[in-house]
C-alpha positions as CSV (number, residue, x, y, z in Angstrom):
1,X,13.7,-67.8,159.6
2,X,14.5,-64.1,159.3
3,X,17.9,-63.1,160.7
4,X,18.5,-59.3,161.0
5,X,22.1,-58.9,161.9
6,X,22.6,-55.6,160.2
7,X,19.9,-53.0,160.0
8,X,21.3,-50.6,157.4
9,X,22.4,-52.0,154.0
10,X,22.8,-48.9,151.9
11,X,21.0,-50.7,149.1
12,X,18.1,-48.2,149.2
13,X,20.2,-45.1,149.0
14,X,19.3,-44.6,145.4
15,X,15.6,-44.7,146.1
16,X,14.9,-48.3,145.3
17,X,13.9,-51.3,147.5
18,X,13.8,-55.0,147.1
19,X,10.4,-56.8,146.9
20,X,9.9,-60.3,148.4
21,X,11.0,-61.9,145.1
22,X,14.2,-59.8,145.0
23,X,13.0,-57.5,142.3
24,X,14.2,-53.9,142.9
25,X,11.5,-51.2,142.4
26,X,11.3,-47.4,143.2
27,X,10.3,-46.7,146.8
28,X,7.4,-44.7,145.3
29,X,5.9,-47.8,143.5
30,X,2.2,-48.6,144.1
31,X,3.2,-51.9,145.7
32,X,5.6,-50.3,148.2
33,X,3.0,-47.7,149.0
34,X,0.4,-50.4,149.7
35,X,2.5,-52.6,152.0
36,X,4.1,-49.5,153.6
37,X,0.7,-48.3,154.6
38,X,-0.1,-51.7,156.0
39,X,3.0,-51.3,158.2
40,X,1.7,-47.8,159.2
41,X,-1.6,-49.3,160.2
42,X,0.2,-51.9,162.3
43,X,2.1,-49.1,164.1
44,X,-1.2,-47.4,165.0
45,X,-2.4,-50.7,166.5
46,X,0.7,-50.7,168.7
47,X,-0.4,-47.3,170.0
48,X,-4.0,-48.6,170.5
49,X,-2.7,-51.6,172.5
50,X,-1.3,-49.2,175.1
51,X,-4.9,-48.7,176.1
52,X,-6.3,-52.2,175.4
53,X,-6.6,-55.1,177.7
54,X,-8.6,-58.3,177.9
55,X,-10.2,-59.7,174.7
56,X,-9.7,-56.6,172.5
57,X,-6.1,-56.5,173.5
58,X,-5.6,-60.2,172.6
59,X,-7.5,-59.7,169.3
60,X,-5.3,-56.7,168.4
61,X,-2.2,-58.8,169.0
62,X,-3.5,-61.4,166.5
63,X,-4.3,-58.6,164.0
64,X,-0.8,-57.2,164.3
65,X,0.6,-60.6,163.3
66,X,-1.9,-60.8,160.5
67,X,-0.7,-57.5,159.1
68,X,2.8,-58.8,158.9
69,X,1.4,-61.7,156.9
70,X,-0.5,-59.2,154.7
71,X,2.7,-57.1,154.2
72,X,4.6,-60.3,153.2
73,X,1.8,-61.1,150.7
74,X,1.8,-57.6,149.2
75,X,5.6,-57.4,148.9
76,X,5.7,-60.6,146.9
77,X,4.4,-60.1,143.3
78,X,3.6,-62.8,140.8
79,X,0.9,-64.8,142.5
80,X,0.5,-66.7,139.2
81,X,4.1,-68.1,139.8
82,X,3.5,-69.2,143.5
83,X,3.5,-72.9,142.5
84,X,7.0,-72.5,140.9
85,X,8.6,-70.7,143.9
86,X,11.3,-72.5,145.8
87,X,9.7,-71.4,149.1
88,X,5.9,-70.9,149.0
89,X,5.0,-67.3,149.5
90,X,2.9,-66.3,152.5
91,X,-0.6,-65.4,151.3
92,X,-3.6,-64.1,153.2
93,X,-6.4,-66.6,153.5
94,X,-10.2,-66.6,153.6
95,X,-10.0,-68.0,157.1
96,X,-8.4,-64.8,158.3
97,X,-11.2,-62.8,156.8
98,X,-13.8,-65.1,158.3
99,X,-12.3,-64.8,161.8
100,X,-12.6,-61.0,161.6
101,X,-16.3,-61.3,160.5
102,X,-17.0,-63.6,163.5
103,X,-15.4,-61.2,165.9
104,X,-17.3,-58.2,164.3
105,X,-20.6,-60.1,164.7
106,X,-19.8,-61.0,168.3
107,X,-18.9,-57.4,169.2
108,X,-21.9,-55.9,167.3
109,X,-24.3,-58.2,169.1
110,X,-23.6,-56.2,172.3
111,X,-24.3,-52.8,170.7
112,X,-27.5,-50.8,170.2
113,X,-28.0,-49.9,166.5
114,X,-26.6,-46.5,165.6
115,X,-29.0,-43.6,165.1
116,X,-26.3,-41.2,163.8
117,X,-22.8,-41.3,162.5
118,X,-20.2,-41.1,165.3
119,X,-17.2,-38.8,165.5
120,X,-13.8,-40.3,166.1
121,X,-13.2,-40.0,169.8
122,X,-14.5,-40.9,173.2
123,X,-12.2,-43.0,175.3
124,X,-8.4,-43.1,174.5
125,X,-8.8,-46.6,173.1
126,X,-11.7,-45.7,170.9
127,X,-9.9,-42.6,169.6
128,X,-6.8,-44.8,168.7
129,X,-9.0,-47.5,167.1
130,X,-10.6,-44.8,164.9
131,X,-7.0,-43.8,163.8
132,X,-6.4,-47.5,163.1
133,X,-9.6,-47.6,161.0
134,X,-8.7,-44.6,158.9
135,X,-5.1,-45.7,158.2
136,X,-6.4,-49.2,157.3
137,X,-8.9,-47.6,154.9
138,X,-6.0,-45.9,153.2
139,X,-4.1,-49.1,153.0
140,X,-7.2,-50.7,151.4
141,X,-7.5,-47.9,148.8
142,X,-3.8,-48.2,147.9
143,X,-4.1,-52.0,147.6
144,X,-7.1,-51.6,145.3
145,X,-5.2,-49.1,143.2
146,X,-2.3,-51.7,143.0
147,X,-4.7,-54.4,142.0
148,X,-5.7,-52.2,139.1
149,X,-2.1,-52.4,137.9
150,X,-0.8,-55.8,139.0
151,X,-2.0,-59.1,140.4
152,X,-3.0,-58.9,144.1
153,X,-4.4,-61.6,146.3
154,X,-8.1,-60.8,146.7
155,X,-8.1,-62.1,150.3
156,X,-5.6,-59.3,151.2
157,X,-8.0,-56.6,150.0
158,X,-11.0,-58.3,151.7
159,X,-9.0,-58.5,154.9
160,X,-8.3,-54.8,154.9
161,X,-12.0,-54.1,154.2
162,X,-13.2,-56.2,157.1
163,X,-10.4,-54.9,159.4
164,X,-11.6,-51.3,159.0
165,X,-15.1,-52.4,160.0
166,X,-13.6,-54.4,162.9
167,X,-11.9,-51.2,164.2
168,X,-15.2,-49.2,163.9
169,X,-17.2,-51.8,165.9
170,X,-14.3,-52.2,168.4
171,X,-14.2,-48.5,168.9
172,X,-17.9,-48.6,170.0
173,X,-17.1,-51.4,172.4
174,X,-14.3,-49.2,173.8
175,X,-16.8,-46.4,174.2
176,X,-18.7,-48.3,176.9
177,X,-20.5,-50.5,174.4
178,X,-21.5,-47.4,172.4
179,X,-23.0,-45.4,175.3
180,X,-20.0,-43.0,175.2
181,X,-20.0,-42.7,171.4
182,X,-19.6,-39.1,170.3
183,X,-22.6,-38.5,168.0
184,X,-22.4,-36.4,164.9
185,X,-25.0,-33.6,165.0
186,X,-25.5,-32.4,161.4
187,X,-25.1,-28.7,161.1
188,X,-24.5,-28.3,164.9
189,X,-22.0,-25.4,164.4
190,X,-24.4,-23.6,162.1
191,X,-27.1,-23.7,164.8
192,X,-24.6,-22.3,167.3
193,X,-23.6,-19.5,164.9
194,X,-27.3,-18.7,164.2
195,X,-28.0,-18.3,167.9
196,X,-25.3,-15.6,168.4
């Protein structure tokens, strides 16, 4: 159980922070950048939920909880020592990735195939979901970078990869099942300039 009775501790004033195992690292470390960006993605979902209701709203609530799990996973290094830990660390699982895939498949079944890339936008919910997608992609890139330096749970990276796909498909659902998607028109501004 987490008890937060005091919010400021002054322990980070020198530019370090504690990881889940108590190790202190610079706030600029690759691990902190990765789980900090997961937190940022979670905050963008909070904004998206202001416009979401029904099934997508409920799914976003579950995803927000998953992202706290993912942050807990990333902030706890030393996966190879999990069995020795006094309290087993929280790690992402294949089941969480599989759930996202099932939800993506169910949403995608209602959509016409894309004939062009889409621009981020459309309805307020779709625009917010595109922001969620791009921040999640950044969290994924930072987690992959971290995995090149230290041990990272592969399920955490897979989850971020699927989640960005989830946001893309959900944005199309939010755009009237793709009918209100904003299509990319290659070279459209050049055609306009040429007509002047």
